[in-house]
N, C-alpha and C positions, 0 to 999 in steps of 0.2 A: 736580770730581775732583781727588784729591790728587796731588802730584807723583810719588810712589811708584808710583801707579796708572797714570799717563801713561807713565813709564819702562817699566813691565811690559807694557802693553797696546798701546803704539804700535809695532806690528810688522807683518811681512807686507806687503801691499799698502796703501799710503797714496795715496789717490786725490785728486788736485786737482779741485775743482769748476769745470767749464768755464763761462765766462761765457754768460749767456742774454740775448740782445737782441731786441727787436722790430725791424721792419723800418726804424724811425725811429731805432734805436740807443739807445732808452730801455730800462731794465731790464725784463725779461720774468720777474716773480716767479713766475707760474704755471708757466712753463717749468722754472724751478729746482726747483720742488717736484715736478714730474712726474719729472724726471731723478733727483732724489735718491731717490724712491720706488723707481724701477727699480733704482738701485744698491744700496739696502738690501735689497730683495727678492732680489737676485742673491748677497747675502752680505758686501757691503762694510761694514766697520766703522770705518775710519779715513779721515777726511776733511781735506782741507787746502784753504784759501782762500789761493792763492799769488800772488805778485807777477806773474810772468809767465803761468804756465798758466791761472790764473783771470782774466787781464787786469785784475788790480787796479791795475796801472801806467797803465791807461787810464780809470780811474774817479776821481770826486772822493771825498773822505774820507766824505762823506754817503752816497755810493752804496755804498762798502765796507762801511760800518756797517750800512747797510739790507739788503745781501746776507747779512752775518753773522747778522742777526736772522732772516731767512727761512730760512737753512739750519739754524741752531740749533733752531729750532721743529720742524724735520723729524726731528731725531735720536732714535733709540732710546736707552734707558739705557745699553746696552752699546757705543755708538757714541762715538768721540773726534773732536772738531772742533778742529784748530789753525788758526790764522788769522794772517796776515802783517800786522802793523801798519807802514805806510809813513811816515806823517807827510808832510810836504812839504819842510822845510827843516832841522829840528834836532830834536834829542833830546826837547825838551819836546812838540813836536806828536807825535812817535812814541809817547811814554808816554800822552799824552792820548787818542790813537786806540786804543791797546791797552787802555786802561781802559774806553772805550766798548764795544769788542768783547767783553771780559769781561762787562760789563753785559748784552749781548745774548746771552750764552750759550756764548762760545768757551770751550773746556776749557784751552787753552794758547795763548800768543802767540809767533809766530815774529818774531825781531828780526835784522835786518841792519843793524849800526851805520853811521852816516853816515860815508863813507870820507874818505880824504885826497885832496888835489888832486895828480895825478901828471903828470909831464912838462910841467908848465907852463913858459913862457919869460918872462923879465923882461929889459926892454931889449933884446928880440930875441935874447937869449942863453939857452942851456940852464940851467935852475935845477938845480943841483947836488943840492939836497935834494928834488927833486920824484919820489922813489921811496920805496917802503916800507923802513924800517929797524927791526928788532926793538928796538934800543936807543932809538930816538926815539919808536916808535909803540906798542909793546905796552902800556905803562902806560895809555895814552889808551884803548885798546880794552877793556882790563880794566875801568878806572874807568867806562866807558860801560856795560858789562853790570852792573856792581855797582849802579849808579844805577838801571837798568831793573829789576833784581830788587828792589830795596828799595822802589821806588815802585809797581810793579805787584802785588807780593805774589801772585804766580800762576806756575803752570809756564811755563817759557820754552824755546824751542827757538832755539839760536844757529844763525845762517844765515852759513856760512863762505865769504864771497864772495872769488874772487881778485882780485889786482891786475893792473894792466895788463901786467905781465911774464908773466901766466899762472900765477904761483905764489901759494900761500896764505900766511897768516901762520905764524910759528913754532909748532912743536909746543909749546914752552914756554908760549906765550901761550894756546893751546888748553887746556893742562892747567890754567892758572890760572882760565880761564873755566868750565871743567868742574867746578871745586871751589866756585864761587859757588852760594849758596843759590838754590834754584828752577830751576836749569838742569837741564833733564830730557832734552834731545836735541840733537843736531848734525845739521844739514842740510849735507851737503858739496857744494861746488860747484866743486872743482877736479879735472878728469878725468885725473889723473896716477895711473897704477896703483900705483906705489911709494908715493906719498903716501897713497893710499886704504888700501893694505896696512897702513901704519904707523899711520895713524888709527883703523882698525877694530880692529886688534889691541890698541891701547892703550885705546881708549875704549868698545869694543863691549860689554863686560860691564856697565858703569855707566851708560851713556847710550843712549837710543834713536837710534842712528846711521842714516842713510839718505841716498840721493842720487837724481837723476833721470836718470841717464845710459843708460837703456835696458837691456833684458835682456842684451845682449852683454856689457857691462861689469858689471852687476849679477850676472851669473852667478859672477863672482868675488867681488864685493863681499860677497855673503851667505855665502860660504865663509870670508872673512877676518874676519868678525865684524859686519857690518851686520845691524842687527836687523829693518830693513824696506827697502822700495823705493818711491820716488815713481814713479807710473806713470799715463800719460794713456790707455793701451790699454784700461783698465777703462772708458772712457767708452762703449765700444761692445761689448767683449767681456770680461767679467768672468771667465768660466770658464777662459779661456786663462791669465790672470793667476793665478788661484787654483792651476791646475794646475802653473804654473811654480814658484811658491813652494813648494808641496807636494813637488814632485820634488827640489828642492834640499834641503828639510828631511829627507826620506827618503834623501838621498845618492844619488839616481838621477840623475846627472849626464848620462846618455845620453838620458833623456827631456827633461831641460831643454834640452839641445842641440838635440834634435829640434824643440822648440817654437820655439826662436829661428830655426832654418832655415826652418821652415814658414811663418813670419810675414814673411819678407823682401819679398815682392812688395808687401804693404801698407806695410811700413816704408820701402821705397824711395819709394812714391808719396807718403807723408806728408812725406818729406824733401824732395821736389820741389814740394810745395804749402802747407806750414806749417799753422798752425792752421785755415785754412779748409777744408784737406783733411781734417783730423780731423772737423770740423763736417759736411762733406758725407757722410762715412762714417756718422755718427750719424744724418743724415737718411735715408740709404739703409736704416738698420736700423729705421726707424720711430720714432726718438727725437727729442725737441725739440732743435732746433739752428738757431738764427738766424744772422745775420751777425756778422762780428767788427768791432771798432773799429779794428783794426791797418791802417794805410793801405797800400793796394796788394795786400791779400791777397784777390783775387777769383780765380774758376776760370773758365778758357776751357772751350769745348765739348770740346776734346781732352783737358783735365786730367780732366774728369768722367768721360770715357770710360775713361781710364787707371786712375782709382780704381775705378770699377765693375768693371773686368776684374780688377784686384788683389783686390778683396773676393771676387769669385767664384772666383778661382784658389785661395784658401785656404780656401774652403769656408764662409764666413760667409753668403754669399748664393748662391742657385742660378741 
């Protein structure tokens, strides 16, 4: 798919693909295929294999590539698959992994550049240059993305990761990256409303901008210029996500707010249980949902009851 088509069509609900594991934590490719079919049948068109939401950071490169191939085969012609290439240590591995994912059928590659060392100490003393500085670092990140673009020769979504101070890079740096050939999108990762307002107002018309901060903040993001929204809610309830985006596009803010308020019981339950809570809701809805590889994310009997009650309270189950 061409860059201009990605920019135009990567909008609305962008659904990360949840990891599917067998009980021994090996990849469950049949469960991947079953869930993707469910999502497509429900109207999902934009899919994202992500570092966190898809548990890519708990997989080997070979596993990430294998998952990409499985998902790409399931895509319809009007679907978009964006995939995050992680590499392991340096840009060369990240580029190599991106090429492998493109060969497997990915439409665009998500790139978060290898970051700086922050807050390190030397001789037990604070390192004065251990923090982000536009003067010292912007050229590095721009050159990084220029090389990725040159070597991948494919649509790229820039992943805007915050530094340890909670702030993101300079707007000037983002402007320079936005001008690089093949940059089609921006995944924003700094949940600061003022920054989001600035970024979406500035880049929303020319890039496919989106974030994963949930409906409460996305209520504003999509009014400020975000083209889409990263959402895990569609894993088990596509209809609510579609209604939410549709209400914002129609300017019916009252309906959008009602959707947010109605979902709070489940949102609270997930916040208390993490990815395993998501998976348990999928299981309750009759969808494929195995374990997670994330250490410590298991559910007690009390947590399961809490989740079940929350799902019933919002009407997903009777």
